[in-house]
PDB file with one MODEL, atoms N, CA, C and O in Angstrom:
MODEL        1
ATOM      1  N   MET A   1      49.463 110.222-204.232  1.00  0.00           N
ATOM      2  CA  MET A   1      50.595 109.347-204.317  1.00  0.00           C
ATOM      3  C   MET A   1      50.687 108.320-203.210  1.00  0.00           C
ATOM      4  O   MET A   1      50.635 108.668-202.030  1.00  0.00           O
ATOM      5  N   LYS A   2      50.829 107.013-203.592  1.00  0.00           N
ATOM      6  CA  LYS A   2      51.081 105.996-202.551  1.00  0.00           C
ATOM      7  C   LYS A   2      52.588 105.697-202.443  1.00  0.00           C
ATOM      8  O   LYS A   2      53.387 105.790-203.375  1.00  0.00           O
ATOM      9  N   PHE A   3      52.875 105.315-201.145  1.00  0.00           N
ATOM     10  CA  PHE A   3      54.341 105.028-200.940  1.00  0.00           C
ATOM     11  C   PHE A   3      54.471 103.823-200.096  1.00  0.00           C
ATOM     12  O   PHE A   3      53.830 103.718-199.050  1.00  0.00           O
ATOM     13  N   ARG A   4      55.281 102.913-200.517  1.00  0.00           N
ATOM     14  CA  ARG A   4      55.503 101.635-199.677  1.00  0.00           C
ATOM     15  C   ARG A   4      57.026 101.493-199.585  1.00  0.00           C
ATOM     16  O   ARG A   4      57.779 101.454-200.558  1.00  0.00           O
ATOM     17  N   PRO A   5      57.388 101.421-198.303  1.00  0.00           N
ATOM     18  CA  PRO A   5      58.896 101.322-197.931  1.00  0.00           C
ATOM     19  C   PRO A   5      59.379  99.945-198.369  1.00  0.00           C
ATOM     20  O   PRO A   5      58.562  99.026-198.304  1.00  0.00           O
ATOM     21  N   LEU A   6      60.581  99.703-198.797  1.00  0.00           N
ATOM     22  CA  LEU A   6      61.107  98.428-199.206  1.00  0.00           C
ATOM     23  C   LEU A   6      61.970  97.746-197.991  1.00  0.00           C
ATOM     24  O   LEU A   6      62.501  98.464-197.144  1.00  0.00           O
ATOM     25  N   HIS A   7      62.060  96.584-197.961  1.00  0.00           N
ATOM     26  CA  HIS A   7      62.788  95.687-197.123  1.00  0.00           C
ATOM     27  C   HIS A   7      62.528  96.004-195.699  1.00  0.00           C
ATOM     28  O   HIS A   7      61.396  95.825-195.249  1.00  0.00           O
ATOM     29  N   ASP A   8      63.594  96.512-194.869  1.00  0.00           N
ATOM     30  CA  ASP A   8      63.469  96.652-193.433  1.00  0.00           C
ATOM     31  C   ASP A   8      63.169  98.178-193.129  1.00  0.00           C
ATOM     32  O   ASP A   8      63.492  98.607-192.021  1.00  0.00           O
ATOM     33  N   ARG A   9      62.610  98.963-193.989  1.00  0.00           N
ATOM     34  CA  ARG A   9      62.436 100.329-193.811  1.00  0.00           C
ATOM     35  C   ARG A   9      60.859 100.635-193.363  1.00  0.00           C
ATOM     36  O   ARG A   9      59.933  99.939-193.779  1.00  0.00           O
ATOM     37  N   VAL A  10      60.696 101.620-192.577  1.00  0.00           N
ATOM     38  CA  VAL A  10      59.305 102.031-192.087  1.00  0.00           C
ATOM     39  C   VAL A  10      58.995 103.569-192.378  1.00  0.00           C
ATOM     40  O   VAL A  10      59.891 104.412-192.319  1.00  0.00           O
ATOM     41  N   LEU A  11      57.863 103.842-192.651  1.00  0.00           N
ATOM     42  CA  LEU A  11      57.560 105.251-192.919  1.00  0.00           C
ATOM     43  C   LEU A  11      56.776 105.707-191.624  1.00  0.00           C
ATOM     44  O   LEU A  11      55.778 105.097-191.241  1.00  0.00           O
ATOM     45  N   VAL A  12      57.237 106.714-191.032  1.00  0.00           N
ATOM     46  CA  VAL A  12      56.695 107.223-189.587  1.00  0.00           C
ATOM     47  C   VAL A  12      56.297 108.699-189.807  1.00  0.00           C
ATOM     48  O   VAL A  12      56.833 109.498-190.575  1.00  0.00           O
ATOM     49  N   LYS A  13      55.221 108.907-188.959  1.00  0.00           N
ATOM     50  CA  LYS A  13      54.761 110.338-188.863  1.00  0.00           C
ATOM     51  C   LYS A  13      54.974 110.696-187.352  1.00  0.00           C
ATOM     52  O   LYS A  13      54.491 110.002-186.457  1.00  0.00           O
ATOM     53  N   ARG A  14      55.699 111.777-187.128  1.00  0.00           N
ATOM     54  CA  ARG A  14      56.024 112.120-185.758  1.00  0.00           C
ATOM     55  C   ARG A  14      54.668 112.583-185.048  1.00  0.00           C
ATOM     56  O   ARG A  14      53.725 113.102-185.644  1.00  0.00           O
ATOM     57  N   VAL A  15      54.720 112.325-183.738  1.00  0.00           N
ATOM     58  CA  VAL A  15      53.454 112.635-182.924  1.00  0.00           C
ATOM     59  C   VAL A  15      53.920 113.929-182.217  1.00  0.00           C
ATOM     60  O   VAL A  15      54.973 114.101-181.602  1.00  0.00           O
ATOM     61  N   ASP A  16      52.853 114.855-182.449  1.00  0.00           N
ATOM     62  CA  ASP A  16      53.122 116.247-181.902  1.00  0.00           C
ATOM     63  C   ASP A  16      53.426 116.277-180.455  1.00  0.00           C
ATOM     64  O   ASP A  16      52.852 115.546-179.648  1.00  0.00           O
ATOM     65  N   GLN A  17      54.323 117.122-180.149  1.00  0.00           N
ATOM     66  CA  GLN A  17      54.699 117.374-178.709  1.00  0.00           C
ATOM     67  C   GLN A  17      53.805 118.397-178.039  1.00  0.00           C
ATOM     68  O   GLN A  17      53.192 119.237-178.698  1.00  0.00           O
ATOM     69  N   LYS A  18      53.736 118.313-176.692  1.00  0.00           N
ATOM     70  CA  LYS A  18      52.934 119.317-176.054  1.00  0.00           C
ATOM     71  C   LYS A  18      53.646 120.588-176.046  1.00  0.00           C
ATOM     72  O   LYS A  18      54.875 120.616-175.979  1.00  0.00           O
ATOM     73  N   GLU A  19      52.834 121.787-176.120  1.00  0.00           N
ATOM     74  CA  GLU A  19      53.438 123.210-176.255  1.00  0.00           C
ATOM     75  C   GLU A  19      53.441 123.756-175.053  1.00  0.00           C
ATOM     76  O   GLU A  19      53.897 124.897-174.985  1.00  0.00           O
ATOM     77  N   LYS A  20      52.974 123.144-173.870  1.00  0.00           N
ATOM     78  CA  LYS A  20      53.013 123.697-172.575  1.00  0.00           C
ATOM     79  C   LYS A  20      53.825 122.730-171.665  1.00  0.00           C
ATOM     80  O   LYS A  20      53.871 121.517-171.868  1.00  0.00           O
ATOM     81  N   THR A  21      54.493 123.398-170.594  1.00  0.00           N
ATOM     82  CA  THR A  21      55.157 122.585-169.644  1.00  0.00           C
ATOM     83  C   THR A  21      54.086 122.202-168.455  1.00  0.00           C
ATOM     84  O   THR A  21      52.945 122.661-168.403  1.00  0.00           O
ATOM     85  N   ALA A  22      54.599 121.373-167.604  1.00  0.00           N
ATOM     86  CA  ALA A  22      53.493 121.001-166.467  1.00  0.00           C
ATOM     87  C   ALA A  22      53.213 122.275-165.654  1.00  0.00           C
ATOM     88  O   ALA A  22      52.208 122.239-164.945  1.00  0.00           O
ATOM     89  N   GLY A  23      53.934 123.367-165.653  1.00  0.00           N
ATOM     90  CA  GLY A  23      53.702 124.460-165.041  1.00  0.00           C
ATOM     91  C   GLY A  23      52.855 125.558-165.672  1.00  0.00           C
ATOM     92  O   GLY A  23      52.601 126.653-165.169  1.00  0.00           O
ATOM     93  N   GLY A  24      52.447 125.075-166.891  1.00  0.00           N
ATOM     94  CA  GLY A  24      51.753 126.064-167.731  1.00  0.00           C
ATOM     95  C   GLY A  24      52.435 126.991-168.681  1.00  0.00           C
ATOM     96  O   GLY A  24      51.790 127.736-169.419  1.00  0.00           O
ATOM     97  N   ILE A  25      53.794 126.945-168.661  1.00  0.00           N
ATOM     98  CA  ILE A  25      54.515 127.811-169.645  1.00  0.00           C
ATOM     99  C   ILE A  25      54.492 127.273-171.040  1.00  0.00           C
ATOM    100  O   ILE A  25      54.810 126.123-171.344  1.00  0.00           O
ATOM    101  N   ILE A  26      54.068 128.254-171.904  1.00  0.00           N
ATOM    102  CA  ILE A  26      54.101 127.981-173.345  1.00  0.00           C
ATOM    103  C   ILE A  26      55.366 127.863-173.990  1.00  0.00           C
ATOM    104  O   ILE A  26      56.096 128.847-173.869  1.00  0.00           O
ATOM    105  N   ILE A  27      55.792 126.924-174.630  1.00  0.00           N
ATOM    106  CA  ILE A  27      57.064 126.805-175.380  1.00  0.00           C
ATOM    107  C   ILE A  27      56.870 127.091-176.854  1.00  0.00           C
ATOM    108  O   ILE A  27      56.070 126.483-177.564  1.00  0.00           O
ATOM    109  N   PRO A  28      57.761 128.181-177.301  1.00  0.00           N
ATOM    110  CA  PRO A  28      57.652 128.547-178.695  1.00  0.00           C
ATOM    111  C   PRO A  28      58.159 127.534-179.569  1.00  0.00           C
ATOM    112  O   PRO A  28      59.117 126.842-179.222  1.00  0.00           O
ATOM    113  N   GLU A  29      57.524 127.375-180.809  1.00  0.00           N
ATOM    114  CA  GLU A  29      57.905 126.350-181.647  1.00  0.00           C
ATOM    115  C   GLU A  29      59.352 126.451-182.111  1.00  0.00           C
ATOM    116  O   GLU A  29      59.858 125.408-182.524  1.00  0.00           O
ATOM    117  N   THR A  30      60.050 127.501-182.101  1.00  0.00           N
ATOM    118  CA  THR A  30      61.357 127.617-182.511  1.00  0.00           C
ATOM    119  C   THR A  30      62.335 127.028-181.579  1.00  0.00           C
ATOM    120  O   THR A  30      63.473 126.769-181.970  1.00  0.00           O
ATOM    121  N   VAL A  31      61.942 126.792-180.316  1.00  0.00           N
ATOM    122  CA  VAL A  31      62.847 126.075-179.211  1.00  0.00           C
ATOM    123  C   VAL A  31      62.429 124.662-178.889  1.00  0.00           C
ATOM    124  O   VAL A  31      63.065 123.888-178.173  1.00  0.00           O
ATOM    125  N   GLN A  32      61.315 124.418-179.484  1.00  0.00           N
ATOM    126  CA  GLN A  32      60.786 122.988-179.163  1.00  0.00           C
ATOM    127  C   GLN A  32      61.787 121.976-179.730  1.00  0.00           C
ATOM    128  O   GLN A  32      62.384 122.283-180.762  1.00  0.00           O
ATOM    129  N   GLU A  33      62.001 120.889-179.190  1.00  0.00           N
ATOM    130  CA  GLU A  33      62.802 119.822-179.691  1.00  0.00           C
ATOM    131  C   GLU A  33      61.820 118.924-180.466  1.00  0.00           C
ATOM    132  O   GLU A  33      60.640 118.826-180.129  1.00  0.00           O
ATOM    133  N   LYS A  34      62.349 118.277-181.512  1.00  0.00           N
ATOM    134  CA  LYS A  34      61.627 117.360-182.405  1.00  0.00           C
ATOM    135  C   LYS A  34      61.214 116.182-181.528  1.00  0.00           C
ATOM    136  O   LYS A  34      62.058 115.631-180.821  1.00  0.00           O
ATOM    137  N   PRO A  35      59.918 115.769-181.549  1.00  0.00           N
ATOM    138  CA  PRO A  35      59.524 114.588-180.777  1.00  0.00           C
ATOM    139  C   PRO A  35      60.266 113.273-181.366  1.00  0.00           C
ATOM    140  O   PRO A  35      60.583 113.114-182.545  1.00  0.00           O
ATOM    141  N   MET A  36      60.473 112.384-180.324  1.00  0.00           N
ATOM    142  CA  MET A  36      61.054 111.036-180.747  1.00  0.00           C
ATOM    143  C   MET A  36      60.192 110.038-180.635  1.00  0.00           C
ATOM    144  O   MET A  36      60.584 108.880-180.496  1.00  0.00           O
ATOM    145  N   GLU A  37      58.813 110.390-180.686  1.00  0.00           N
ATOM    146  CA  GLU A  37      57.739 109.418-180.726  1.00  0.00           C
ATOM    147  C   GLU A  37      56.909 109.577-182.111  1.00  0.00           C
ATOM    148  O   GLU A  37      56.740 110.688-182.614  1.00  0.00           O
ATOM    149  N   GLY A  38      56.456 108.507-182.631  1.00  0.00           N
ATOM    150  CA  GLY A  38      55.754 108.536-183.923  1.00  0.00           C
ATOM    151  C   GLY A  38      54.714 107.281-184.016  1.00  0.00           C
ATOM    152  O   GLY A  38      54.513 106.378-183.204  1.00  0.00           O
ATOM    153  N   LYS A  39      54.215 107.497-185.088  1.00  0.00           N
ATOM    154  CA  LYS A  39      53.158 106.377-185.599  1.00  0.00           C
ATOM    155  C   LYS A  39      53.592 105.791-186.894  1.00  0.00           C
ATOM    156  O   LYS A  39      53.895 106.506-187.849  1.00  0.00           O
ATOM    157  N   VAL A  40      53.627 104.411-186.933  1.00  0.00           N
ATOM    158  CA  VAL A  40      54.119 103.871-188.201  1.00  0.00           C
ATOM    159  C   VAL A  40      52.958 103.968-189.271  1.00  0.00           C
ATOM    160  O   VAL A  40      51.848 103.504-189.010  1.00  0.00           O
ATOM    161  N   ILE A  41      53.216 104.546-190.413  1.00  0.00           N
ATOM    162  CA  ILE A  41      52.344 104.763-191.442  1.00  0.00           C
ATOM    163  C   ILE A  41      52.176 103.482-192.444  1.00  0.00           C
ATOM    164  O   ILE A  41      51.139 103.001-192.900  1.00  0.00           O
ATOM    165  N   ALA A  42      53.579 103.075-192.643  1.00  0.00           N
ATOM    166  CA  ALA A  42      53.689 101.836-193.629  1.00  0.00           C
ATOM    167  C   ALA A  42      54.916 101.198-193.298  1.00  0.00           C
ATOM    168  O   ALA A  42      55.817 101.858-192.781  1.00  0.00           O
ATOM    169  N   SER A  43      55.059  99.881-193.560  1.00  0.00           N
ATOM    170  CA  SER A  43      56.314  99.240-193.419  1.00  0.00           C
ATOM    171  C   SER A  43      56.703  98.267-194.528  1.00  0.00           C
ATOM    172  O   SER A  43      55.827  97.832-195.275  1.00  0.00           O
ATOM    173  N   GLY A  44      57.836  97.946-194.652  1.00  0.00           N
ATOM    174  CA  GLY A  44      58.377  97.268-195.840  1.00  0.00           C
ATOM    175  C   GLY A  44      58.005  95.789-195.467  1.00  0.00           C
ATOM    176  O   GLY A  44      57.479  95.504-194.391  1.00  0.00           O
ATOM    177  N   GLY A  45      58.322  94.856-196.448  1.00  0.00           N
ATOM    178  CA  GLY A  45      58.181  93.374-196.390  1.00  0.00           C
ATOM    179  C   GLY A  45      58.987  92.703-195.443  1.00  0.00           C
ATOM    180  O   GLY A  45      58.531  91.655-194.987  1.00  0.00           O
ATOM    181  N   GLY A  46      60.178  93.123-195.024  1.00  0.00           N
ATOM    182  CA  GLY A  46      61.125  92.477-194.137  1.00  0.00           C
ATOM    183  C   GLY A  46      62.457  92.374-194.655  1.00  0.00           C
ATOM    184  O   GLY A  46      62.784  92.845-195.745  1.00  0.00           O
ATOM    185  N   VAL A  47      63.323  91.684-193.784  1.00  0.00           N
ATOM    186  CA  VAL A  47      64.761  91.752-194.101  1.00  0.00           C
ATOM    187  C   VAL A  47      64.890  90.394-194.905  1.00  0.00           C
ATOM    188  O   VAL A  47      64.353  89.363-194.501  1.00  0.00           O
ATOM    189  N   VAL A  48      65.617  90.455-196.038  1.00  0.00           N
ATOM    190  CA  VAL A  48      66.040  89.327-196.762  1.00  0.00           C
ATOM    191  C   VAL A  48      67.553  88.871-196.270  1.00  0.00           C
ATOM    192  O   VAL A  48      68.551  89.574-196.424  1.00  0.00           O
ATOM    193  N   THR A  49      67.541  87.687-195.709  1.00  0.00           N
ATOM    194  CA  THR A  49      68.761  87.237-195.284  1.00  0.00           C
ATOM    195  C   THR A  49      69.640  86.521-196.422  1.00  0.00           C
ATOM    196  O   THR A  49      69.191  86.305-197.547  1.00  0.00           O
ATOM    197  N   GLU A  50      70.707  86.238-196.088  1.00  0.00           N
ATOM    198  CA  GLU A  50      71.893  85.707-197.075  1.00  0.00           C
ATOM    199  C   GLU A  50      71.382  84.512-197.755  1.00  0.00           C
ATOM    200  O   GLU A  50      71.767  84.309-198.906  1.00  0.00           O
ATOM    201  N   ASP A  51      70.444  83.574-197.116  1.00  0.00           N
ATOM    202  CA  ASP A  51      69.994  82.363-197.846  1.00  0.00           C
ATOM    203  C   ASP A  51      68.720  82.642-198.496  1.00  0.00           C
ATOM    204  O   ASP A  51      68.082  81.684-198.933  1.00  0.00           O
ATOM    205  N   GLY A  52      68.221  83.937-198.631  1.00  0.00           N
ATOM    206  CA  GLY A  52      67.132  84.263-199.447  1.00  0.00           C
ATOM    207  C   GLY A  52      65.725  84.307-198.568  1.00  0.00           C
ATOM    208  O   GLY A  52      64.692  84.738-199.080  1.00  0.00           O
ATOM    209  N   THR A  53      65.763  83.916-197.455  1.00  0.00           N
ATOM    210  CA  THR A  53      64.516  83.846-196.646  1.00  0.00           C
ATOM    211  C   THR A  53      64.185  85.334-196.235  1.00  0.00           C
ATOM    212  O   THR A  53      65.071  86.181-196.122  1.00  0.00           O
ATOM    213  N   VAL A  54      62.925  85.578-196.032  1.00  0.00           N
ATOM    214  CA  VAL A  54      62.508  86.967-195.563  1.00  0.00           C
ATOM    215  C   VAL A  54      62.046  86.790-194.045  1.00  0.00           C
ATOM    216  O   VAL A  54      61.280  85.908-193.660  1.00  0.00           O
ATOM    217  N   THR A  55      62.631  87.766-193.250  1.00  0.00           N
ATOM    218  CA  THR A  55      62.229  87.811-191.950  1.00  0.00           C
ATOM    219  C   THR A  55      61.265  88.964-191.630  1.00  0.00           C
ATOM    220  O   THR A  55      61.696  90.100-191.828  1.00  0.00           O
ATOM    221  N   PRO A  56      60.150  88.834-191.210  1.00  0.00           N
ATOM    222  CA  PRO A  56      59.191  89.865-191.258  1.00  0.00           C
ATOM    223  C   PRO A  56      59.765  90.850-190.210  1.00  0.00           C
ATOM    224  O   PRO A  56      60.661  90.547-189.421  1.00  0.00           O
ATOM    225  N   LEU A  57      59.136  92.110-190.282  1.00  0.00           N
ATOM    226  CA  LEU A  57      59.400  93.269-189.260  1.00  0.00           C
ATOM    227  C   LEU A  57      58.628  92.967-188.042  1.00  0.00           C
ATOM    228  O   LEU A  57      57.565  92.348-188.071  1.00  0.00           O
ATOM    229  N   ASP A  58      59.192  93.421-186.957  1.00  0.00           N
ATOM    230  CA  ASP A  58      58.391  93.517-185.614  1.00  0.00           C
ATOM    231  C   ASP A  58      57.486  94.529-185.613  1.00  0.00           C
ATOM    232  O   ASP A  58      56.543  94.314-184.851  1.00  0.00           O
ATOM    233  N   VAL A  59      57.439  95.739-186.305  1.00  0.00           N
ATOM    234  CA  VAL A  59      56.511  96.836-186.202  1.00  0.00           C
ATOM    235  C   VAL A  59      55.503  96.623-187.394  1.00  0.00           C
ATOM    236  O   VAL A  59      55.793  96.040-188.438  1.00  0.00           O
ATOM    237  N   LYS A  60      54.466  97.092-187.140  1.00  0.00           N
ATOM    238  CA  LYS A  60      53.430  97.068-188.287  1.00  0.00           C
ATOM    239  C   LYS A  60      52.723  98.465-188.269  1.00  0.00           C
ATOM    240  O   LYS A  60      52.944  99.297-187.389  1.00  0.00           O
ATOM    241  N   LYS A  61      51.887  98.650-189.270  1.00  0.00           N
ATOM    242  CA  LYS A  61      51.141  99.856-189.427  1.00  0.00           C
ATOM    243  C   LYS A  61      50.123 100.082-188.294  1.00  0.00           C
ATOM    244  O   LYS A  61      49.276  99.259-187.948  1.00  0.00           O
ATOM    245  N   GLY A  62      50.331 101.414-187.712  1.00  0.00           N
ATOM    246  CA  GLY A  62      49.606 101.798-186.493  1.00  0.00           C
ATOM    247  C   GLY A  62      50.274 101.716-185.167  1.00  0.00           C
ATOM    248  O   GLY A  62      49.740 102.209-184.174  1.00  0.00           O
ATOM    249  N   ASP A  63      51.404 101.121-185.116  1.00  0.00           N
ATOM    250  CA  ASP A  63      52.218 100.984-184.066  1.00  0.00           C
ATOM    251  C   ASP A  63      52.654 102.383-183.620  1.00  0.00           C
ATOM    252  O   ASP A  63      52.915 103.199-184.504  1.00  0.00           O
ATOM    253  N   ARG A  64      52.765 102.763-182.249  1.00  0.00           N
ATOM    254  CA  ARG A  64      53.221 103.933-181.653  1.00  0.00           C
ATOM    255  C   ARG A  64      54.771 103.461-181.344  1.00  0.00           C
ATOM    256  O   ARG A  64      54.936 102.440-180.676  1.00  0.00           O
ATOM    257  N   ILE A  65      55.778 104.118-181.775  1.00  0.00           N
ATOM    258  CA  ILE A  65      57.212 103.882-181.600  1.00  0.00           C
ATOM    259  C   ILE A  65      57.866 104.939-181.098  1.00  0.00           C
ATOM    260  O   ILE A  65      57.487 106.096-181.281  1.00  0.00           O
ATOM    261  N   LEU A  66      59.046 104.568-180.332  1.00  0.00           N
ATOM    262  CA  LEU A  66      60.161 105.514-179.949  1.00  0.00           C
ATOM    263  C   LEU A  66      61.347 105.321-180.822  1.00  0.00           C
ATOM    264  O   LEU A  66      61.731 104.215-181.203  1.00  0.00           O
ATOM    265  N   PHE A  67      61.906 106.453-181.118  1.00  0.00           N
ATOM    266  CA  PHE A  67      63.129 106.246-182.072  1.00  0.00           C
ATOM    267  C   PHE A  67      64.236 107.341-181.738  1.00  0.00           C
ATOM    268  O   PHE A  67      63.896 108.328-181.087  1.00  0.00           O
ATOM    269  N   GLY A  68      65.413 107.208-182.121  1.00  0.00           N
ATOM    270  CA  GLY A  68      66.495 108.131-181.685  1.00  0.00           C
ATOM    271  C   GLY A  68      66.226 109.534-182.232  1.00  0.00           C
ATOM    272  O   GLY A  68      65.496 109.695-183.210  1.00  0.00           O
ATOM    273  N   LYS A  69      66.813 110.538-181.602  1.00  0.00           N
ATOM    274  CA  LYS A  69      66.617 111.931-181.929  1.00  0.00           C
ATOM    275  C   LYS A  69      66.847 112.298-183.355  1.00  0.00           C
ATOM    276  O   LYS A  69      66.076 113.019-183.989  1.00  0.00           O
ATOM    277  N   TRP A  70      68.117 111.685-183.914  1.00  0.00           N
ATOM    278  CA  TRP A  70      68.513 112.135-185.260  1.00  0.00           C
ATOM    279  C   TRP A  70      68.290 110.851-186.234  1.00  0.00           C
ATOM    280  O   TRP A  70      68.992 110.695-187.234  1.00  0.00           O
ATOM    281  N   SER A  71      67.369 110.041-185.904  1.00  0.00           N
ATOM    282  CA  SER A  71      67.033 108.847-186.722  1.00  0.00           C
ATOM    283  C   SER A  71      66.230 109.190-188.068  1.00  0.00           C
ATOM    284  O   SER A  71      65.423 110.118-188.127  1.00  0.00           O
ATOM    285  N   GLY A  72      66.500 108.445-189.013  1.00  0.00           N
ATOM    286  CA  GLY A  72      65.529 108.553-190.271  1.00  0.00           C
ATOM    287  C   GLY A  72      65.936 109.594-191.185  1.00  0.00           C
ATOM    288  O   GLY A  72      66.838 110.364-190.852  1.00  0.00           O
ATOM    289  N   THR A  73      65.377 109.693-192.271  1.00  0.00           N
ATOM    290  CA  THR A  73      65.453 110.660-193.381  1.00  0.00           C
ATOM    291  C   THR A  73      64.049 111.388-193.604  1.00  0.00           C
ATOM    292  O   THR A  73      63.015 110.812-193.943  1.00  0.00           O
ATOM    293  N   GLU A  74      64.182 112.664-193.372  1.00  0.00           N
ATOM    294  CA  GLU A  74      62.944 113.378-193.538  1.00  0.00           C
ATOM    295  C   GLU A  74      62.553 113.596-194.961  1.00  0.00           C
ATOM    296  O   GLU A  74      63.355 114.046-195.780  1.00  0.00           O
ATOM    297  N   VAL A  75      61.128 113.227-195.305  1.00  0.00           N
ATOM    298  CA  VAL A  75      60.487 113.400-196.434  1.00  0.00           C
ATOM    299  C   VAL A  75      59.258 114.107-196.441  1.00  0.00           C
ATOM    300  O   VAL A  75      58.560 114.147-195.428  1.00  0.00           O
ATOM    301  N   LYS A  76      58.888 114.748-197.651  1.00  0.00           N
ATOM    302  CA  LYS A  76      57.405 115.190-197.612  1.00  0.00           C
ATOM    303  C   LYS A  76      56.635 114.408-198.665  1.00  0.00           C
ATOM    304  O   LYS A  76      57.007 114.355-199.837  1.00  0.00           O
ATOM    305  N   ILE A  77      55.582 113.823-198.217  1.00  0.00           N
ATOM    306  CA  ILE A  77      54.681 112.991-199.018  1.00  0.00           C
ATOM    307  C   ILE A  77      53.288 113.466-198.877  1.00  0.00           C
ATOM    308  O   ILE A  77      52.758 113.455-197.766  1.00  0.00           O
ATOM    309  N   ASN A  78      52.600 113.923-200.027  1.00  0.00           N
ATOM    310  CA  ASN A  78      51.365 114.377-200.121  1.00  0.00           C
ATOM    311  C   ASN A  78      51.149 115.595-199.015  1.00  0.00           C
ATOM    312  O   ASN A  78      50.095 115.727-198.392  1.00  0.00           O
ATOM    313  N   GLY A  79      52.243 116.424-198.869  1.00  0.00           N
ATOM    314  CA  GLY A  79      52.201 117.604-197.901  1.00  0.00           C
ATOM    315  C   GLY A  79      52.414 117.180-196.464  1.00  0.00           C
ATOM    316  O   GLY A  79      52.302 118.062-195.613  1.00  0.00           O
ATOM    317  N   ASP A  80      52.674 116.090-196.124  1.00  0.00           N
ATOM    318  CA  ASP A  80      52.974 115.549-194.707  1.00  0.00           C
ATOM    319  C   ASP A  80      54.345 115.455-194.680  1.00  0.00           C
ATOM    320  O   ASP A  80      55.019 115.037-195.621  1.00  0.00           O
ATOM    321  N   ASP A  81      54.854 115.904-193.427  1.00  0.00           N
ATOM    322  CA  ASP A  81      56.331 115.740-193.089  1.00  0.00           C
ATOM    323  C   ASP A  81      56.505 114.345-192.471  1.00  0.00           C
ATOM    324  O   ASP A  81      56.053 114.152-191.342  1.00  0.00           O
ATOM    325  N   LEU A  82      57.126 113.365-193.130  1.00  0.00           N
ATOM    326  CA  LEU A  82      57.321 112.060-192.593  1.00  0.00           C
ATOM    327  C   LEU A  82      58.757 111.769-192.575  1.00  0.00           C
ATOM    328  O   LEU A  82      59.599 112.478-193.127  1.00  0.00           O
ATOM    329  N   LEU A  83      59.034 110.561-191.835  1.00  0.00           N
ATOM    330  CA  LEU A  83      60.412 109.844-191.724  1.00  0.00           C
ATOM    331  C   LEU A  83      60.472 108.587-192.374  1.00  0.00           C
ATOM    332  O   LEU A  83      59.540 107.784-192.326  1.00  0.00           O
ATOM    333  N   ILE A  84      61.590 108.376-193.011  1.00  0.00           N
ATOM    334  CA  ILE A  84      61.716 106.959-193.502  1.00  0.00           C
ATOM    335  C   ILE A  84      62.976 106.542-192.732  1.00  0.00           C
ATOM    336  O   ILE A  84      63.998 107.222-192.822  1.00  0.00           O
ATOM    337  N   MET A  85      62.913 105.323-191.899  1.00  0.00           N
ATOM    338  CA  MET A  85      63.907 104.877-191.187  1.00  0.00           C
ATOM    339  C   MET A  85      63.977 103.296-191.170  1.00  0.00           C
ATOM    340  O   MET A  85      62.965 102.607-191.302  1.00  0.00           O
ATOM    341  N   LYS A  86      65.226 102.778-191.001  1.00  0.00           N
ATOM    342  CA  LYS A  86      65.283 101.346-190.733  1.00  0.00           C
ATOM    343  C   LYS A  86      64.690 100.692-189.432  1.00  0.00           C
ATOM    344  O   LYS A  86      64.775 101.310-188.371  1.00  0.00           O
ATOM    345  N   GLU A  87      64.173  99.624-189.481  1.00  0.00           N
ATOM    346  CA  GLU A  87      63.724  99.141-188.227  1.00  0.00           C
ATOM    347  C   GLU A  87      64.746  99.135-187.095  1.00  0.00           C
ATOM    348  O   GLU A  87      64.355  99.261-185.934  1.00  0.00           O
ATOM    349  N   THR A  88      65.986  98.998-187.372  1.00  0.00           N
ATOM    350  CA  THR A  88      67.017  98.992-186.469  1.00  0.00           C
ATOM    351  C   THR A  88      67.174 100.347-185.727  1.00  0.00           C
ATOM    352  O   THR A  88      67.751 100.404-184.641  1.00  0.00           O
ATOM    353  N   ASP A  89      66.654 101.417-186.330  1.00  0.00           N
ATOM    354  CA  ASP A  89      66.661 102.767-185.604  1.00  0.00           C
ATOM    355  C   ASP A  89      65.438 102.950-184.597  1.00  0.00           C
ATOM    356  O   ASP A  89      65.340 103.950-183.885  1.00  0.00           O
ATOM    357  N   ILE A  90      64.660 102.070-184.594  1.00  0.00           N
ATOM    358  CA  ILE A  90      63.461 102.123-183.682  1.00  0.00           C
ATOM    359  C   ILE A  90      63.952 101.411-182.349  1.00  0.00           C
ATOM    360  O   ILE A  90      64.546 100.332-182.349  1.00  0.00           O
ATOM    361  N   LEU A  91      63.615 102.186-181.147  1.00  0.00           N
ATOM    362  CA  LEU A  91      63.981 101.886-179.907  1.00  0.00           C
ATOM    363  C   LEU A  91      63.047 100.879-179.262  1.00  0.00           C
ATOM    364  O   LEU A  91      63.448  99.981-178.522  1.00  0.00           O
ATOM    365  N   GLY A  92      61.778 101.081-179.585  1.00  0.00           N
ATOM    366  CA  GLY A  92      60.778 100.262-178.996  1.00  0.00           C
ATOM    367  C   GLY A  92      59.421 100.669-179.415  1.00  0.00           C
ATOM    368  O   GLY A  92      59.231 101.749-179.974  1.00  0.00           O
ATOM    369  N   ILE A  93      58.335  99.708-179.121  1.00  0.00           N
ATOM    370  CA  ILE A  93      56.907 100.073-179.417  1.00  0.00           C
ATOM    371  C   ILE A  93      56.217 100.528-178.144  1.00  0.00           C
ATOM    372  O   ILE A  93      56.413  99.922-177.090  1.00  0.00           O
ATOM    373  N   ILE A  94      55.473 101.503-178.210  1.00  0.00           N
ATOM    374  CA  ILE A  94      54.679 101.916-177.121  1.00  0.00           C
ATOM    375  C   ILE A  94      53.384 101.202-177.052  1.00  0.00           C
ATOM    376  O   ILE A  94      52.637 101.213-178.030  1.00  0.00           O
ATOM    377  N   GLU A  95      53.077 100.600-175.993  1.00  0.00           N
ATOM    378  CA  GLU A  95      51.786  99.761-175.774  1.00  0.00           C
ATOM    379  C   GLU A  95      50.925 100.335-174.869  1.00  0.00           C
ATOM    380  O   GLU A  95      49.860  99.782-174.594  1.00  0.00           O
TER     381      GLU A  95
ENDMDL
END
C-alpha cells in the first residue's frame, strides 16, 4: 500500500534510540522514552493559502527532523509504526 500525506502533513518514521547509557547501563524497553527524532518518509504538496496559491513545505523526503514529544498521530502502514504530523509540529531539520 502506498500513502501520500495531504497538504502540510508529513509521514515520519521514528529513529531508534540507544538502549545503553554512556556508562554502559542497558535501559529496558518498557522505561525508554519515545524518540523525538525521525526521518521524513513522505510529505504533502504544501499549504494552500486563502488566495489559492500553494506554499511548498520546508521538509522533504529523507530529512532527519526533531519534533515534540507528543506530536503527530501514530499509524501502522505495511507493518511499520509511523507518525503523521503537520509541518508546524516539526521543531527543526538535523543537518
